C-alpha positions as CSV (number, residue, x, y, z in Angstrom):
1,X,3.5,-3.5,-22.6
2,X,7.3,-3.6,-22.8
3,X,9.9,-1.1,-21.5
4,X,13.6,-1.4,-22.0
5,X,15.5,-1.2,-18.7
6,X,19.1,-0.1,-18.4
7,X,19.5,-1.6,-14.8
8,X,18.4,-4.8,-13.2
9,X,15.4,-5.3,-10.9
10,X,16.7,-6.0,-7.4
11,X,13.8,-5.2,-5.2
12,X,10.0,-5.9,-5.3
13,X,7.8,-3.6,-3.3
14,X,4.1,-4.3,-2.6
15,X,1.4,-2.2,-1.2
16,X,-0.7,-4.1,1.4
17,X,-4.5,-3.4,1.6
18,X,-6.5,-3.8,-1.5
19,X,-3.4,-5.0,-3.4
20,X,-2.5,-8.3,-1.9
21,X,-6.1,-9.3,-1.5
22,X,-9.2,-8.2,-3.6
23,X,-10.4,-4.7,-2.9
24,X,-14.1,-5.8,-2.8
25,X,-13.8,-8.4,-0.1
26,X,-15.4,-6.2,2.5
27,X,-12.4,-5.5,4.8
28,X,-12.0,-1.9,3.7
29,X,-15.6,-1.3,4.4
30,X,-15.2,-2.3,8.0
31,X,-11.9,-0.4,8.3
32,X,-13.7,2.7,6.8
33,X,-16.5,2.4,9.3
34,X,-14.0,2.3,12.2
35,X,-12.4,5.4,10.8
36,X,-15.8,7.1,10.8
37,X,-16.5,6.0,14.3
38,X,-13.1,7.3,15.5
39,X,-13.7,10.7,14.0
40,X,-17.1,10.9,15.7
41,X,-16.4,9.3,19.1
42,X,-12.8,10.3,19.7
43,X,-12.3,13.5,17.7
44,X,-15.9,14.9,18.0
45,X,-16.6,15.5,14.3
46,X,-20.4,15.6,13.8
47,X,-21.6,12.5,12.1
48,X,-23.1,14.4,9.2
49,X,-19.7,15.9,8.4
50,X,-17.6,12.8,8.6
51,X,-17.8,11.6,4.9
52,X,-17.2,15.1,3.5
53,X,-14.3,15.6,5.9
54,X,-12.7,12.2,5.0
55,X,-12.9,13.1,1.3
56,X,-11.3,16.4,1.9
57,X,-8.5,14.9,4.0
58,X,-7.8,12.2,1.5
59,X,-7.7,14.7,-1.4
60,X,-5.6,17.2,0.5
61,X,-3.3,15.1,2.7
62,X,-3.3,11.6,1.2
63,X,-4.9,9.9,4.2
64,X,-7.5,10.6,6.8
65,X,-4.9,10.2,9.5
66,X,-2.7,12.9,8.3
67,X,-5.7,15.2,7.9
68,X,-6.6,14.5,11.5
69,X,-3.1,15.1,12.7
70,X,-2.9,18.4,10.9
71,X,-6.3,19.7,12.1
72,X,-6.4,18.1,15.5
73,X,-2.8,18.2,16.7
74,X,-3.7,16.9,20.2
75,X,-4.9,13.6,18.7
76,X,-2.6,10.6,19.2
77,X,-2.0,8.9,15.8
78,X,-1.2,5.6,17.5
79,X,-4.6,5.7,19.1
80,X,-6.1,6.1,15.7
81,X,-4.1,3.3,14.2
82,X,-5.0,0.9,17.1
83,X,-8.7,1.7,17.0
84,X,-9.1,1.5,13.2
85,X,-7.2,-1.8,12.8
86,X,-8.9,-3.5,15.8
87,X,-10.7,-5.8,13.4
88,X,-11.0,-9.6,13.1
89,X,-9.4,-10.3,9.8
90,X,-10.4,-13.9,9.5
91,X,-13.9,-13.3,7.9
92,X,-12.1,-11.4,5.1
93,X,-8.7,-13.1,4.6
94,X,-7.5,-16.7,4.5
95,X,-4.3,-18.4,3.3
96,X,-3.7,-18.0,-0.4
97,X,-1.4,-20.8,-1.6
98,X,-1.4,-19.5,-5.2
99,X,-0.2,-16.1,-4.1
100,X,2.4,-17.9,-1.9
101,X,3.7,-19.8,-4.8
102,X,3.8,-16.8,-7.1
103,X,5.9,-14.9,-4.6
104,X,8.2,-17.9,-4.0
105,X,8.9,-18.0,-7.7
106,X,10.2,-14.4,-7.6
107,X,13.7,-14.5,-6.1
108,X,14.2,-10.7,-5.5
109,X,13.9,-9.4,-1.9
110,X,10.5,-8.1,-1.2
111,X,9.1,-5.3,1.0
112,X,5.7,-4.1,2.1
113,X,5.0,-0.4,1.7
114,X,1.9,0.7,3.5
115,X,0.2,3.7,5.1
116,X,-1.0,1.3,7.8
117,X,1.1,0.3,10.8
118,X,3.4,-2.7,11.0
119,X,1.1,-4.6,13.4
120,X,-1.7,-4.5,10.8
121,X,0.7,-5.5,8.1
122,X,2.0,-8.5,10.0
123,X,-1.6,-9.7,10.7
124,X,-2.6,-9.4,7.1
125,X,0.4,-11.3,5.9
126,X,-0.1,-14.0,8.5
127,X,-3.8,-14.4,7.4
128,X,-2.7,-14.7,3.8
129,X,0.1,-17.2,4.6
130,X,2.8,-15.1,2.9
131,X,4.7,-13.4,5.7
132,X,7.9,-15.5,4.9
133,X,8.4,-13.6,1.6
134,X,8.9,-10.1,3.1
135,X,12.1,-9.0,4.6
136,X,11.0,-5.5,5.3
137,X,7.8,-3.6,6.3
138,X,7.9,0.1,5.6
139,X,4.9,1.3,7.5
140,X,3.5,4.7,8.6
141,X,6.0,4.9,11.5
142,X,9.0,4.2,9.3
143,X,7.8,7.0,7.0
144,X,7.6,9.3,10.1
145,X,3.9,9.8,9.2
146,X,4.8,11.2,5.7
147,X,2.3,8.8,4.1
148,X,2.1,7.9,0.4
149,X,1.9,9.8,-1.9
150,X,4.1,12.4,-0.1
151,X,7.7,12.4,-1.2
152,X,9.0,11.6,2.3
153,X,7.3,8.2,2.2
154,X,9.3,7.1,-0.9
155,X,12.6,8.5,0.6
156,X,12.0,6.5,3.7
157,X,11.3,3.4,1.6
158,X,14.4,3.6,-0.4
159,X,16.5,4.3,2.7
160,X,15.0,1.3,4.4
161,X,15.5,-1.2,1.6
162,X,18.9,0.4,0.6
163,X,18.3,0.3,-3.2
164,X,18.1,2.9,-5.9
165,X,14.6,3.6,-7.3
166,X,15.5,2.4,-10.8
167,X,16.1,-1.1,-9.4
168,X,12.6,-1.3,-7.8
169,X,9.2,-2.5,-8.9
170,X,6.3,-1.0,-7.0
171,X,3.0,-2.9,-7.0
172,X,0.0,-0.8,-5.9
173,X,-3.8,-0.5,-6.3
174,X,-3.6,3.4,-6.3
175,X,-2.4,5.2,-9.4
176,X,-1.9,8.3,-7.3
177,X,0.6,6.4,-5.1
178,X,2.4,5.2,-8.2
179,X,3.1,8.6,-9.7
180,X,5.8,9.6,-7.3
181,X,7.4,6.2,-7.7
182,X,7.4,6.7,-11.5
183,X,9.0,10.1,-11.1
184,X,11.8,8.5,-9.1
185,X,12.4,5.9,-11.8
186,X,10.7,2.8,-10.4
187,X,8.8,0.4,-12.6
188,X,5.1,0.7,-11.6
189,X,2.4,-2.0,-11.7
190,X,-1.2,-1.0,-11.0
191,X,-3.5,-3.8,-9.6
192,X,-7.1,-3.3,-10.6
193,X,-8.8,0.1,-10.8
194,X,-9.8,0.1,-14.4
195,X,-8.0,1.1,-17.6
196,X,-7.9,4.9,-17.5
197,X,-4.6,5.9,-19.2
198,X,-1.9,7.2,-16.9
199,X,1.7,7.8,-18.1
200,X,2.9,6.8,-14.6
201,X,1.7,3.3,-15.0
202,X,4.0,0.9,-16.8
203,X,2.0,-2.3,-16.3
204,X,-1.6,-3.2,-15.3
205,X,-2.9,-6.3,-13.6
206,X,-6.5,-7.2,-12.9
207,X,-5.5,-9.1,-9.8
208,X,-2.3,-9.6,-7.7
209,X,-1.9,-13.1,-9.2
210,X,-1.2,-11.5,-12.6
211,X,1.8,-9.6,-11.2
212,X,4.2,-12.6,-11.2
213,X,4.2,-13.0,-15.0
214,X,4.5,-9.2,-15.4
215,X,7.6,-9.1,-13.2
216,X,9.1,-12.1,-15.0
217,X,8.6,-10.3,-18.3
218,X,10.3,-7.2,-16.9
219,X,13.2,-9.2,-15.7
220,X,13.5,-11.2,-18.9
221,X,14.0,-8.0,-20.9
222,X,16.7,-6.6,-18.7
């Protein structure tokens, strides 16, 4: 799919989890279980209500964390983040030389844009062997806990990378998180998640390794 662009691409922005590595590798299952455990052990939500509560929070607030912060204001969000991400990543992630080469071939400055915290992002990038490519990590703290897809998250991103939206490509595994970016004028790339039509998605890639050729195509048509 080809889109004429009146301005150059100067920034490449990547989501972290389930985008830079396959969504079905098991890591999210473990993180999700730790979210459940936190809700039960630290917040006191009955086990039989946890799954329903998580779905409600995700649909209403964008993340479980924001739902907990809204409904349990005494909860410390940093405790949540530390607990949930206290996971050994090595069974799930390993160096990816092909991804490293793909990123190296794209000269634009790159940033991570994640609803997780920076510590988790650094650990994931280190396991994948690609940390050297990213000059900025815009995490949940940088967003002041205005997580994707809330407008404040994208405002924080653009302020941090000091670039207009029209000069950015956002690569994500969530169509919902791409819609605000599209409205701002970013070029959007969805990784995985089927072929359902969505006007907010400019390009689709089955895996992260298909993103390099897509971005090269976008740049060649500037």
